[in-house]
C-alpha positions as CSV (number, residue, x, y, z in Angstrom):
1,M,-117.0,80.7,24.1
2,S,-120.5,79.4,24.5
3,E,-122.1,76.8,22.3
4,K,-124.4,78.1,19.6
5,I,-127.9,76.7,19.2
6,L,-130.0,77.4,16.1
7,V,-133.7,77.3,17.0
8,I,-136.0,76.9,14.0
9,E,-139.5,77.6,15.4
10,D,-142.4,79.6,14.0
11,D,-144.5,79.9,17.2
12,A,-143.5,83.1,18.9
13,S,-144.3,82.1,22.5
14,T,-142.5,78.7,22.1
15,M,-139.5,80.5,20.6
16,R,-139.4,83.0,23.5
17,F,-139.6,80.1,26.0
18,I,-136.8,78.1,24.3
19,E,-134.6,81.1,23.8
20,Y,-134.9,82.2,27.4
21,T,-134.3,78.7,28.7
22,L,-131.2,78.2,26.6
23,E,-129.8,81.6,27.4
24,Q,-130.1,80.9,31.1
25,E,-128.0,77.8,30.5
26,G,-125.3,79.9,28.9
27,Y,-126.0,79.0,25.2
28,E,-125.8,81.5,22.4
29,V,-129.2,81.3,20.6
30,I,-129.8,82.0,16.9
31,T,-133.4,82.0,15.7
32,A,-135.2,81.3,12.5
33,T,-139.0,81.3,11.9
34,D,-139.2,79.3,8.7
35,G,-137.4,76.4,7.0
36,L,-135.6,78.4,4.4
37,E,-134.3,80.9,6.9
38,G,-133.2,78.0,9.1
39,L,-131.3,76.3,6.3
40,R,-129.5,79.6,5.5
41,K,-128.6,80.3,9.1
42,A,-127.4,76.7,9.6
43,Q,-124.9,77.3,6.8
44,D,-124.0,80.9,7.6
45,E,-123.9,80.8,11.4
46,H,-122.2,77.4,12.0
47,P,-124.3,76.4,15.1
48,D,-123.3,73.5,17.3
49,L,-126.8,72.1,17.4
50,V,-130.2,72.7,15.7
51,L,-133.5,72.6,17.6
52,L,-136.0,72.0,14.9
53,D,-139.8,72.2,14.8
54,I,-141.6,70.1,12.1
55,M,-144.6,72.3,11.2
56,L,-143.0,75.3,9.7
57,P,-144.0,77.7,6.9
58,G,-142.3,77.0,3.6
59,L,-140.1,74.0,4.1
60,D,-141.2,71.7,6.9
61,G,-138.8,70.4,9.5
62,Y,-138.5,67.0,7.9
63,E,-137.3,68.6,4.6
64,V,-135.0,71.0,6.5
65,C,-133.5,68.0,8.4
66,Y,-133.1,66.0,5.2
67,Q,-131.4,68.9,3.4
68,L,-129.0,69.5,6.3
69,R,-127.9,65.9,6.2
70,Q,-127.2,66.2,2.5
71,K,-124.7,69.0,2.8
72,P,-121.1,68.1,3.8
73,E,-120.8,71.0,6.2
74,T,-123.9,70.1,8.2
75,T,-124.1,66.3,7.8
76,V,-123.0,65.6,11.3
77,L,-124.6,68.6,13.0
78,P,-126.7,67.4,15.9
79,I,-130.5,67.9,15.3
80,L,-133.1,67.7,18.0
81,M,-136.6,67.8,16.6
82,L,-139.2,69.4,18.9
83,S,-142.8,69.0,17.7
84,A,-146.4,68.7,18.7
85,K,-146.6,65.7,16.3
86,A,-146.6,63.0,18.9
87,R,-147.5,59.8,16.9
88,Q,-144.8,57.2,16.6
89,H,-145.1,57.5,12.8
90,D,-144.0,61.2,13.0
91,K,-141.1,60.3,15.3
92,D,-140.0,57.5,12.9
93,I,-140.0,59.9,10.0
94,G,-138.0,62.5,11.9
95,L,-135.4,59.9,12.8
96,K,-135.4,58.5,9.3
97,V,-134.6,61.9,7.7
98,G,-131.7,62.4,10.0
99,A,-132.8,63.8,13.4
100,D,-130.6,62.6,16.3
101,D,-133.4,62.9,18.8
102,Y,-137.1,63.8,18.9
103,L,-139.0,65.5,21.7
104,V,-142.7,66.1,21.9
105,K,-144.2,69.5,22.7
106,P,-145.0,70.8,25.2
107,A,-141.6,69.9,26.6
108,D,-140.2,71.0,30.0
109,G,-137.3,73.4,29.7
110,S,-135.1,71.1,31.8
111,E,-135.8,68.2,29.4
112,I,-134.9,70.3,26.4
113,V,-131.6,71.3,28.1
114,A,-130.8,67.7,29.1
115,R,-131.4,66.4,25.5
116,I,-129.2,69.2,24.1
117,K,-126.4,68.5,26.6
118,T,-126.5,64.8,25.7
119,L,-126.3,65.5,22.0
120,L,-123.5,68.1,22.4
121,T,-121.4,65.8,24.4
122,G,-121.7,63.1,21.8
123,T,-123.4,60.6,24.2
124,G,-126.7,60.8,22.4
125,G,-127.7,58.8,19.4
126,K,-130.8,58.0,17.5
127,S,-133.6,58.0,20.0
128,S,-137.3,58.2,19.9
129,N,-137.9,58.7,23.6
130,T,-140.4,61.3,24.6
């Protein structure tokens, strides 16, 4: 059974790129285009990891991450934030609200996959590398 990745991203071209990249690596990909849908799918679909944009309609990625960390069933779910927000302050907030890693857009597909593999094997940790 392949590992399931929930991608919460509102930009259609970015979503297609990520979905294609992850499917080529054998992951099952679930998508959501806003924060509320992402929260619902995180609870209903039981993904192995969440790839989360910050700038989303409705609830932003920071709030989604915070809420996922508050629920017992998603408190340890690996979360990789992927955002165009590149300032250190933005990364610090992402990690403070509970993200396990933070990657700046545009990101190379191989870098996204490498970060996901690290988080899924449990060898990741709080990181602010870009």
